[in-house]
C-alpha positions, -999 to 999 in steps of 0.1 A, spaced: -48 -193 41 -70 -174 16 -101 -196 16 -120 -219 38 -108 -255 34 -130 -282 19 -142 -313 38 -119 -340 26 -90 -357 43 -66 -339 19 -81 -306 28 -79 -313 65 -42 -321 61 -37 -288 42 -55 -270 70 -32 -285 97 -1 -278 77 -13 -242 71 -15 -236 108 20 -250 113 34 -229 85 18 -198 101 36 -204 134 6 -216 153 10 -243 180 -15 -270 187 -29 -272 223 -52 -294 242 -85 -280 254 -74 -283 291 -40 -266 285 -46 -230 279 -14 -212 268 -18 -176 259 19 -170 252 17 -184 217 -8 -184 188 -25 -217 196 -51 -238 177 -74 -260 199 -88 -288 178 -120 -304 193 -140 -332 178 -174 -342 191 -180 -378 180 -217 -387 182 -215 -417 158 -187 -433 138 -184 -431 101 -163 -453 79 -128 -440 76 -129 -416 105 -97 -430 120 -78 -412 93 -84 -379 111 -62 -387 142 -36 -402 119 -33 -370 99 -31 -350 132 -3 -372 145 16 -370 112 15 -332 113 23 -329 150 -11 -317 159 -30 -326 191 -67 -328 194 -94 -334 220 -120 -360 213 -154 -360 231 -170 -394 226 -208 -397 231 -215 -425 255 -250 -438 250 -274 -436 221 -280 -409 196 -315 -407 180 -317 -379 154 -355 -378 158 -353 -374 196 -331 -359 221 -296 -372 229 -293 -398 257 -262 -406 275 -235 -379 275 -198 -372 271 -175 -388 296 -139 -378 299 -120 -364 270 -96 -385 248 -64 -367 239 -49 -378 206 -16 -367 191 19 -357 202 
């Protein structure tokens, strides 16, 4: 990969495929494996945007796994966060 990817779904798919083509493996945050070149995808979800569900679909289609941290509680951009992250959701193969 010679450049940083853009921020579209197509660019994200290209990024995932580039990792695979470069012999990287995808790992979960809790599964540290130093025997291979490993990519750990982590998503912090503070609020939901329309179309977000396409991200785990792309990960699944490319064989990637990811860890999702979902904010439980409210998020007020003008104040501090309330609530917190509870348990991780693992998505993918």
